[in-house]
HTML snippet that shows the backbone in 3Dmol.js (N, CA, C, O; Angstrom):
<script src="https://3Dmol.org/build/3Dmol-min.js"></script>
<div id="view" style="width:600px;height:400px;position:relative"></div>
<script>
const pdb = `
ATOM      1  N   MET A   1      32.957 -11.597  19.761  1.00  0.00           N
ATOM      2  CA  MET A   1      32.737 -10.717  18.558  1.00  0.00           C
ATOM      3  C   MET A   1      32.076  -9.644  18.646  1.00  0.00           C
ATOM      4  O   MET A   1      31.097  -9.493  19.376  1.00  0.00           O
ATOM      5  N   SER A   2      32.630  -8.680  17.793  1.00  0.00           N
ATOM      6  CA  SER A   2      32.162  -7.313  18.240  1.00  0.00           C
ATOM      7  C   SER A   2      30.801  -7.086  17.929  1.00  0.00           C
ATOM      8  O   SER A   2      29.980  -7.865  17.446  1.00  0.00           O
ATOM      9  N   VAL A   3      30.669  -5.773  18.314  1.00  0.00           N
ATOM     10  CA  VAL A   3      29.072  -5.209  18.110  1.00  0.00           C
ATOM     11  C   VAL A   3      29.661  -3.731  17.088  1.00  0.00           C
ATOM     12  O   VAL A   3      30.782  -3.226  17.023  1.00  0.00           O
ATOM     13  N   THR A   4      28.949  -3.531  16.705  1.00  0.00           N
ATOM     14  CA  THR A   4      29.034  -2.397  15.046  1.00  0.00           C
ATOM     15  C   THR A   4      27.959  -1.248  15.668  1.00  0.00           C
ATOM     16  O   THR A   4      26.737  -1.394  15.674  1.00  0.00           O
ATOM     17  N   GLN A   5      28.641  -0.148  16.157  1.00  0.00           N
ATOM     18  CA  GLN A   5      28.160   1.378  17.244  1.00  0.00           C
ATOM     19  C   GLN A   5      27.127   2.031  15.564  1.00  0.00           C
ATOM     20  O   GLN A   5      27.266   2.166  14.349  1.00  0.00           O
ATOM     21  N   PRO A   6      26.246   2.212  16.548  1.00  0.00           N
ATOM     22  CA  PRO A   6      25.580   3.082  15.090  1.00  0.00           C
ATOM     23  C   PRO A   6      26.674   4.372  14.345  1.00  0.00           C
ATOM     24  O   PRO A   6      27.875   4.390  14.618  1.00  0.00           O
ATOM     25  N   HIS A   7      26.131   5.239  13.539  1.00  0.00           N
ATOM     26  CA  HIS A   7      27.210   6.064  12.816  1.00  0.00           C
ATOM     27  C   HIS A   7      26.494   7.047  13.791  1.00  0.00           C
ATOM     28  O   HIS A   7      25.496   6.872  14.489  1.00  0.00           O
ATOM     29  N   SER A   8      27.423   8.297  13.608  1.00  0.00           N
ATOM     30  CA  SER A   8      26.964   9.698  13.954  1.00  0.00           C
ATOM     31  C   SER A   8      26.192  10.104  12.899  1.00  0.00           C
ATOM     32  O   SER A   8      26.108   9.611  11.774  1.00  0.00           O
ATOM     33  N   LYS A   9      25.345  11.554  13.625  1.00  0.00           N
ATOM     34  CA  LYS A   9      24.450  12.314  11.650  1.00  0.00           C
ATOM     35  C   LYS A   9      25.609  12.697  11.624  1.00  0.00           C
ATOM     36  O   LYS A   9      25.492  13.231  10.521  1.00  0.00           O
ATOM     37  N   ARG A  10      26.978  12.953  11.973  1.00  0.00           N
ATOM     38  CA  ARG A  10      27.918  13.784  10.996  1.00  0.00           C
ATOM     39  C   ARG A  10      28.749  13.289  10.136  1.00  0.00           C
ATOM     40  O   ARG A  10      29.366  13.836   9.221  1.00  0.00           O
ATOM     41  N   THR A  11      28.711  11.675  10.670  1.00  0.00           N
ATOM     42  CA  THR A  11      29.843  10.839   9.552  1.00  0.00           C
ATOM     43  C   THR A  11      28.747  10.365   8.425  1.00  0.00           C
ATOM     44  O   THR A  11      29.103  10.611   7.273  1.00  0.00           O
ATOM     45  N   LEU A  12      27.403   9.691   8.581  1.00  0.00           N
ATOM     46  CA  LEU A  12      25.980   9.457   7.846  1.00  0.00           C
ATOM     47  C   LEU A  12      26.294  11.036   6.597  1.00  0.00           C
ATOM     48  O   LEU A  12      26.633  11.003   5.415  1.00  0.00           O
ATOM     49  N   LEU A  13      26.055  12.031   7.336  1.00  0.00           N
ATOM     50  CA  LEU A  13      25.905  13.457   6.054  1.00  0.00           C
ATOM     51  C   LEU A  13      27.607  13.490   5.727  1.00  0.00           C
ATOM     52  O   LEU A  13      27.807  13.865   4.572  1.00  0.00           O
ATOM     53  N   SER A  14      28.719  13.217   6.398  1.00  0.00           N
ATOM     54  CA  SER A  14      29.232  12.896   5.569  1.00  0.00           C
ATOM     55  C   SER A  14      29.865  12.040   3.705  1.00  0.00           C
ATOM     56  O   SER A  14      30.346  12.400   2.631  1.00  0.00           O
ATOM     57  N   ALA A  15      29.434  10.859   4.373  1.00  0.00           N
ATOM     58  CA  ALA A  15      29.364  10.181   3.776  1.00  0.00           C
ATOM     59  C   ALA A  15      28.165  10.506   2.346  1.00  0.00           C
ATOM     60  O   ALA A  15      28.351  10.473   1.129  1.00  0.00           O
ATOM     61  N   TRP A  16      27.413  10.693   2.851  1.00  0.00           N
ATOM     62  CA  TRP A  16      26.321  11.161   1.744  1.00  0.00           C
ATOM     63  C   TRP A  16      26.867  12.122   0.692  1.00  0.00           C
ATOM     64  O   TRP A  16      26.896  11.979  -0.530  1.00  0.00           O
ATOM     65  N   ASN A  17      27.413  13.419   1.665  1.00  0.00           N
ATOM     66  CA  ASN A  17      28.325  14.958   0.391  1.00  0.00           C
ATOM     67  C   ASN A  17      28.847  13.938  -0.220  1.00  0.00           C
ATOM     68  O   ASN A  17      28.488  13.858  -1.395  1.00  0.00           O
ATOM     69  N   GLN A  18      29.804  12.852   0.256  1.00  0.00           N
ATOM     70  CA  GLN A  18      30.626  12.188  -0.679  1.00  0.00           C
ATOM     71  C   GLN A  18      30.483  11.633  -2.170  1.00  0.00           C
ATOM     72  O   GLN A  18      30.933  11.815  -3.302  1.00  0.00           O
ATOM     73  N   ALA A  19      29.601  10.862  -1.482  1.00  0.00           N
ATOM     74  CA  ALA A  19      28.600  10.243  -2.338  1.00  0.00           C
ATOM     75  C   ALA A  19      27.976  11.001  -3.370  1.00  0.00           C
ATOM     76  O   ALA A  19      27.959  10.534  -4.509  1.00  0.00           O
ATOM     77  N   LYS A  20      27.458  12.115  -3.124  1.00  0.00           N
ATOM     78  CA  LYS A  20      26.714  13.340  -3.940  1.00  0.00           C
ATOM     79  C   LYS A  20      28.058  12.817  -4.913  1.00  0.00           C
ATOM     80  O   LYS A  20      28.263  11.882  -5.687  1.00  0.00           O
ATOM     81  N   SER A  21      28.764  13.889  -4.442  1.00  0.00           N
ATOM     82  CA  SER A  21      29.934  14.751  -5.221  1.00  0.00           C
ATOM     83  C   SER A  21      29.977  14.543  -6.122  1.00  0.00           C
ATOM     84  O   SER A  21      29.697  15.178  -7.138  1.00  0.00           O
ATOM     85  N   ARG A  22      30.635  12.829  -5.803  1.00  0.00           N
ATOM     86  CA  ARG A  22      30.958  11.765  -7.352  1.00  0.00           C
ATOM     87  C   ARG A  22      30.160  11.315  -7.941  1.00  0.00           C
ATOM     88  O   ARG A  22      30.644  10.501  -8.728  1.00  0.00           O
ATOM     89  N   LEU A  23      28.232  11.449  -8.081  1.00  0.00           N
ATOM     90  CA  LEU A  23      27.169  11.549  -8.593  1.00  0.00           C
ATOM     91  C   LEU A  23      27.454  12.509  -9.260  1.00  0.00           C
ATOM     92  O   LEU A  23      28.324  12.271 -10.099  1.00  0.00           O
ATOM     93  N   ASP A  24      26.980  13.779  -9.233  1.00  0.00           N
ATOM     94  CA  ASP A  24      27.307  15.091  -9.420  1.00  0.00           C
ATOM     95  C   ASP A  24      28.360  14.751 -10.456  1.00  0.00           C
ATOM     96  O   ASP A  24      27.988  14.312 -11.544  1.00  0.00           O
ATOM     97  N   ALA A  25      29.830  14.947 -10.159  1.00  0.00           N
ATOM     98  CA  ALA A  25      30.493  14.566 -11.707  1.00  0.00           C
ATOM     99  C   ALA A  25      30.474  13.651 -12.724  1.00  0.00           C
ATOM    100  O   ALA A  25      31.394  13.565 -13.537  1.00  0.00           O
ATOM    101  N   MET A  26      29.167  12.727 -12.749  1.00  0.00           N
ATOM    102  CA  MET A  26      29.177  11.833 -13.028  1.00  0.00           C
ATOM    103  C   MET A  26      28.755  12.307 -14.520  1.00  0.00           C
ATOM    104  O   MET A  26      28.927  13.518 -14.659  1.00  0.00           O
ATOM    105  N   SER A  27      28.162  11.547 -15.857  1.00  0.00           N
ATOM    106  CA  SER A  27      27.697  12.022 -16.617  1.00  0.00           C
ATOM    107  C   SER A  27      25.816  10.892 -16.347  1.00  0.00           C
ATOM    108  O   SER A  27      25.967   9.737 -15.948  1.00  0.00           O
ATOM    109  N   THR A  28      24.613  11.295 -16.555  1.00  0.00           N
ATOM    110  CA  THR A  28      23.398  10.876 -16.287  1.00  0.00           C
ATOM    111  C   THR A  28      23.773   8.703 -16.870  1.00  0.00           C
ATOM    112  O   THR A  28      23.337   7.668 -16.365  1.00  0.00           O
ATOM    113  N   LYS A  29      24.239   8.817 -17.459  1.00  0.00           N
ATOM    114  CA  LYS A  29      24.459   7.667 -18.024  1.00  0.00           C
ATOM    115  C   LYS A  29      25.240   6.923 -16.955  1.00  0.00           C
ATOM    116  O   LYS A  29      24.881   5.798 -16.607  1.00  0.00           O
ATOM    117  N   GLU A  30      26.311   7.530 -16.418  1.00  0.00           N
ATOM    118  CA  GLU A  30      27.589   6.209 -15.426  1.00  0.00           C
ATOM    119  C   GLU A  30      26.830   6.494 -13.944  1.00  0.00           C
ATOM    120  O   GLU A  30      26.797   5.605 -13.094  1.00  0.00           O
ATOM    121  N   GLN A  31      26.194   7.881 -13.705  1.00  0.00           N
ATOM    122  CA  GLN A  31      25.435   7.585 -12.924  1.00  0.00           C
ATOM    123  C   GLN A  31      24.357   6.428 -12.283  1.00  0.00           C
ATOM    124  O   GLN A  31      24.323   5.891 -11.176  1.00  0.00           O
ATOM    125  N   THR A  32      23.629   6.313 -13.297  1.00  0.00           N
ATOM    126  CA  THR A  32      23.077   4.822 -13.870  1.00  0.00           C
ATOM    127  C   THR A  32      22.992   3.777 -13.553  1.00  0.00           C
ATOM    128  O   THR A  32      22.045   3.208 -13.011  1.00  0.00           O
ATOM    129  N   GLN A  33      24.289   3.279 -13.950  1.00  0.00           N
ATOM    130  CA  GLN A  33      25.230   2.037 -14.298  1.00  0.00           C
ATOM    131  C   GLN A  33      25.118   2.389 -12.687  1.00  0.00           C
ATOM    132  O   GLN A  33      24.238   1.981 -11.930  1.00  0.00           O
ATOM    133  N   THR A  34      26.169   3.201 -12.371  1.00  0.00           N
ATOM    134  CA  THR A  34      26.420   3.042 -10.745  1.00  0.00           C
ATOM    135  C   THR A  34      25.227   2.770  -9.535  1.00  0.00           C
ATOM    136  O   THR A  34      25.382   2.658  -8.319  1.00  0.00           O
ATOM    137  N   LEU A  35      24.436   2.732 -10.059  1.00  0.00           N
ATOM    138  CA  LEU A  35      22.777   3.244  -8.778  1.00  0.00           C
ATOM    139  C   LEU A  35      22.513   1.304  -9.495  1.00  0.00           C
ATOM    140  O   LEU A  35      22.216   0.397  -8.718  1.00  0.00           O
ATOM    141  N   ILE A  36      22.670   1.106 -10.745  1.00  0.00           N
ATOM    142  CA  ILE A  36      22.229  -0.643 -10.884  1.00  0.00           C
ATOM    143  C   ILE A  36      23.220  -1.366 -10.325  1.00  0.00           C
ATOM    144  O   ILE A  36      22.716  -2.247  -9.628  1.00  0.00           O
ATOM    145  N   GLN A  37      24.289  -1.398 -10.311  1.00  0.00           N
ATOM    146  CA  GLN A  37      25.864  -1.900  -9.754  1.00  0.00           C
ATOM    147  C   GLN A  37      25.232  -1.836  -8.215  1.00  0.00           C
ATOM    148  O   GLN A  37      25.417  -2.819  -7.499  1.00  0.00           O
ATOM    149  N   ALA A  38      24.583  -0.839  -7.758  1.00  0.00           N
ATOM    150  CA  ALA A  38      24.721  -0.618  -6.866  1.00  0.00           C
ATOM    151  C   ALA A  38      23.257  -1.608  -5.660  1.00  0.00           C
ATOM    152  O   ALA A  38      22.952  -1.656  -4.468  1.00  0.00           O
ATOM    153  N   GLY A  39      22.837  -2.154  -6.861  1.00  0.00           N
ATOM    154  CA  GLY A  39      21.252  -2.546  -6.062  1.00  0.00           C
ATOM    155  C   GLY A  39      19.969  -1.901  -6.041  1.00  0.00           C
ATOM    156  O   GLY A  39      18.837  -2.300  -5.768  1.00  0.00           O
ATOM    157  N   ILE A  40      20.652  -0.326  -6.559  1.00  0.00           N
ATOM    158  CA  ILE A  40      19.285   0.570  -5.520  1.00  0.00           C
ATOM    159  C   ILE A  40      18.237   1.182  -7.143  1.00  0.00           C
ATOM    160  O   ILE A  40      17.209   1.842  -6.990  1.00  0.00           O
ATOM    161  N   LEU A  41      18.775   0.792  -8.569  1.00  0.00           N
ATOM    162  CA  LEU A  41      17.972   0.472  -9.765  1.00  0.00           C
ATOM    163  C   LEU A  41      18.096  -0.799 -10.058  1.00  0.00           C
ATOM    164  O   LEU A  41      19.127  -1.442  -9.857  1.00  0.00           O
ATOM    165  N   THR A  42      16.236  -1.602 -10.942  1.00  0.00           N
ATOM    166  CA  THR A  42      17.107  -2.635 -11.612  1.00  0.00           C
ATOM    167  C   THR A  42      17.338  -2.071 -13.356  1.00  0.00           C
ATOM    168  O   THR A  42      16.503  -1.332 -13.878  1.00  0.00           O
ATOM    169  N   PRO A  43      18.248  -2.422 -13.901  1.00  0.00           N
ATOM    170  CA  PRO A  43      18.502  -2.750 -15.460  1.00  0.00           C
ATOM    171  C   PRO A  43      17.771  -1.509 -16.037  1.00  0.00           C
ATOM    172  O   PRO A  43      18.345  -0.652 -16.708  1.00  0.00           O
ATOM    173  N   LYS A  44      15.920  -1.479 -15.589  1.00  0.00           N
ATOM    174  CA  LYS A  44      15.169  -0.659 -16.795  1.00  0.00           C
ATOM    175  C   LYS A  44      15.375   1.020 -15.724  1.00  0.00           C
ATOM    176  O   LYS A  44      14.915   2.126 -16.009  1.00  0.00           O
ATOM    177  N   GLY A  45      16.000   0.728 -14.814  1.00  0.00           N
ATOM    178  CA  GLY A  45      16.218   2.143 -14.343  1.00  0.00           C
ATOM    179  C   GLY A  45      15.473   2.637 -13.544  1.00  0.00           C
ATOM    180  O   GLY A  45      15.384   3.813 -13.188  1.00  0.00           O
ATOM    181  N   ASN A  46      14.728   1.460 -13.133  1.00  0.00           N
ATOM    182  CA  ASN A  46      13.344   1.751 -11.839  1.00  0.00           C
ATOM    183  C   ASN A  46      13.601   1.461 -10.348  1.00  0.00           C
ATOM    184  O   ASN A  46      13.992   0.536  -9.636  1.00  0.00           O
ATOM    185  N   LEU A  47      13.379   2.125 -10.297  1.00  0.00           N
ATOM    186  CA  LEU A  47      14.072   2.510  -8.017  1.00  0.00           C
ATOM    187  C   LEU A  47      13.583   0.370  -7.663  1.00  0.00           C
ATOM    188  O   LEU A  47      12.418  -0.018  -7.747  1.00  0.00           O
ATOM    189  N   ARG A  48      14.647  -0.496  -7.346  1.00  0.00           N
ATOM    190  CA  ARG A  48      13.872  -1.118  -6.648  1.00  0.00           C
ATOM    191  C   ARG A  48      13.003  -1.184  -4.956  1.00  0.00           C
ATOM    192  O   ARG A  48      12.750  -0.289  -4.150  1.00  0.00           O
ATOM    193  N   LYS A  49      12.798  -2.333  -4.943  1.00  0.00           N
ATOM    194  CA  LYS A  49      11.203  -2.177  -3.699  1.00  0.00           C
ATOM    195  C   LYS A  49      11.938  -1.769  -2.758  1.00  0.00           C
ATOM    196  O   LYS A  49      11.530  -0.628  -2.538  1.00  0.00           O
ATOM    197  N   PRO A  50      13.153  -2.092  -1.742  1.00  0.00           N
ATOM    198  CA  PRO A  50      13.000  -1.481  -0.483  1.00  0.00           C
ATOM    199  C   PRO A  50      13.684   0.245  -0.810  1.00  0.00           C
ATOM    200  O   PRO A  50      14.039   1.005   0.091  1.00  0.00           O
ATOM    201  N   TYR A  51      13.751   0.642  -2.648  1.00  0.00           N
ATOM    202  CA  TYR A  51      13.920   2.504  -2.509  1.00  0.00           C
ATOM    203  C   TYR A  51      12.700   2.802  -2.991  1.00  0.00           C
ATOM    204  O   TYR A  51      12.786   3.943  -3.445  1.00  0.00           O
ATOM    205  N   LYS A  52      11.574   2.372  -3.140  1.00  0.00           N
ATOM    206  CA  LYS A  52      10.276   2.704  -4.222  1.00  0.00           C
ATOM    207  C   LYS A  52      10.176   3.895  -2.821  1.00  0.00           C
ATOM    208  O   LYS A  52      10.043   5.098  -3.044  1.00  0.00           O
ATOM    209  N   VAL A  53      10.243   3.466  -1.746  1.00  0.00           N
ATOM    210  CA  VAL A  53       9.343   4.562  -0.602  1.00  0.00           C
ATOM    211  C   VAL A  53       9.978   5.749  -0.637  1.00  0.00           C
ATOM    212  O   VAL A  53       9.496   6.803  -1.051  1.00  0.00           O
ATOM    213  N   LEU A  54      11.117   5.571  -0.178  1.00  0.00           N
ATOM    214  CA  LEU A  54      12.285   7.234  -0.430  1.00  0.00           C
ATOM    215  C   LEU A  54      11.675   7.888  -1.886  1.00  0.00           C
ATOM    216  O   LEU A  54      11.601   9.117  -1.865  1.00  0.00           O
ATOM    217  N   GLY A  55      11.188   7.164  -3.267  1.00  0.00           N
ATOM    218  CA  GLY A  55      11.666   7.638  -4.542  1.00  0.00           C
ATOM    219  C   GLY A  55      10.054   8.410  -4.126  1.00  0.00           C
ATOM    220  O   GLY A  55      10.121   9.567  -4.540  1.00  0.00           O
ATOM    221  N   LYS A  56       9.382   8.287  -3.804  1.00  0.00           N
ATOM    222  CA  LYS A  56       8.046   9.090  -3.856  1.00  0.00           C
ATOM    223  C   LYS A  56       7.548  10.132  -2.178  1.00  0.00           C
ATOM    224  O   LYS A  56       6.796  11.101  -2.075  1.00  0.00           O
ATOM    225  N   SER A  57       8.131   9.594  -1.403  1.00  0.00           N
ATOM    226  CA  SER A  57       8.521  10.570  -0.395  1.00  0.00           C
ATOM    227  C   SER A  57       9.360  12.085  -0.642  1.00  0.00           C
ATOM    228  O   SER A  57       9.085  13.185  -0.164  1.00  0.00           O
ATOM    229  N   SER A  58      10.626  11.642  -1.694  1.00  0.00           N
ATOM    230  CA  SER A  58      12.044  12.603  -2.013  1.00  0.00           C
ATOM    231  C   SER A  58      12.210  12.383  -2.879  1.00  0.00           C
ATOM    232  O   SER A  58      11.758  11.513  -3.623  1.00  0.00           O
ATOM    233  N   SER A  59      13.286  13.535  -3.048  1.00  0.00           N
ATOM    234  CA  SER A  59      14.611  13.337  -4.046  1.00  0.00           C
ATOM    235  C   SER A  59      15.502  11.816  -4.073  1.00  0.00           C
ATOM    236  O   SER A  59      15.804  11.108  -5.033  1.00  0.00           O
ATOM    237  N   VAL A  60      15.723  11.683  -2.885  1.00  0.00           N
ATOM    238  CA  VAL A  60      16.525  10.792  -2.743  1.00  0.00           C
ATOM    239  C   VAL A  60      16.639   9.540  -3.348  1.00  0.00           C
ATOM    240  O   VAL A  60      15.962   8.587  -2.962  1.00  0.00           O
ATOM    241  N   GLY A  61      17.552   9.451  -4.393  1.00  0.00           N
ATOM    242  CA  GLY A  61      18.520   7.911  -5.685  1.00  0.00           C
ATOM    243  C   GLY A  61      17.369   8.707  -6.571  1.00  0.00           C
ATOM    244  O   GLY A  61      16.889   7.857  -7.321  1.00  0.00           O
ATOM    245  N   ALA A  62      16.657  10.121  -6.823  1.00  0.00           N
ATOM    246  CA  ALA A  62      16.181   9.945  -8.073  1.00  0.00           C
ATOM    247  C   ALA A  62      18.110  10.992  -8.869  1.00  0.00           C
ATOM    248  O   ALA A  62      18.812  11.932  -8.497  1.00  0.00           O
ATOM    249  N   VAL A  63      18.102  10.011 -10.022  1.00  0.00           N
ATOM    250  CA  VAL A  63      19.423  10.535 -10.547  1.00  0.00           C
ATOM    251  C   VAL A  63      19.032  11.806 -11.300  1.00  0.00           C
ATOM    252  O   VAL A  63      17.956  12.041 -11.851  1.00  0.00           O
ATOM    253  N   SER A  64      20.779  13.050 -11.164  1.00  0.00           N
ATOM    254  CA  SER A  64      19.905  13.720 -11.935  1.00  0.00           C
ATOM    255  C   SER A  64      20.021  14.266 -13.436  1.00  0.00           C
ATOM    256  O   SER A  64      21.014  14.393 -14.152  1.00  0.00           O
ATOM    257  N   ARG A  65      18.938  14.491 -13.623  1.00  0.00           N
ATOM    258  CA  ARG A  65      18.461  14.942 -15.146  1.00  0.00           C
ATOM    259  C   ARG A  65      19.882  15.362 -16.670  1.00  0.00           C
ATOM    260  O   ARG A  65      19.722  15.591 -17.869  1.00  0.00           O
ATOM    261  N   LYS A  66      20.542  15.322 -16.211  1.00  0.00           N
ATOM    262  CA  LYS A  66      21.878  16.127 -16.611  1.00  0.00           C
ATOM    263  C   LYS A  66      21.729  15.654 -18.049  1.00  0.00           C
ATOM    264  O   LYS A  66      20.916  14.747 -18.230  1.00  0.00           O
ATOM    265  N   LYS A  67      22.335  16.091 -19.012  1.00  0.00           N
ATOM    266  CA  LYS A  67      22.775  15.860 -20.418  1.00  0.00           C
ATOM    267  C   LYS A  67      24.184  15.004 -20.468  1.00  0.00           C
ATOM    268  O   LYS A  67      25.218  15.623 -20.220  1.00  0.00           O
ATOM    269  N   GLY A  68      24.247  13.782 -20.742  1.00  0.00           N
ATOM    270  CA  GLY A  68      25.905  13.123 -20.588  1.00  0.00           C
ATOM    271  C   GLY A  68      25.122  11.918 -21.405  1.00  0.00           C
ATOM    272  O   GLY A  68      25.729  10.898 -21.731  1.00  0.00           O
TER     273      GLY A  68
END
`;
const viewer = $3Dmol.createViewer("view");
viewer.addModel(pdb, "pdb");
viewer.setStyle({}, {cartoon: {color: "spectrum"}});
viewer.zoomTo();
viewer.render();
</script>
């Protein structure tokens, strides 16, 4: 069995930037649907329990409020 190595800060930052670019290109409805499918938001659009702490301390997980 192989052991998964932790990702470098650069790799994580690159992944975040890619994900953010994709989300920024979507409408608000598409963003919300994506985050629901990923298990980050509930069907009502609220943060799920594991992500609530992030929502209180920063804008991480917040869907941008652009029209669309």
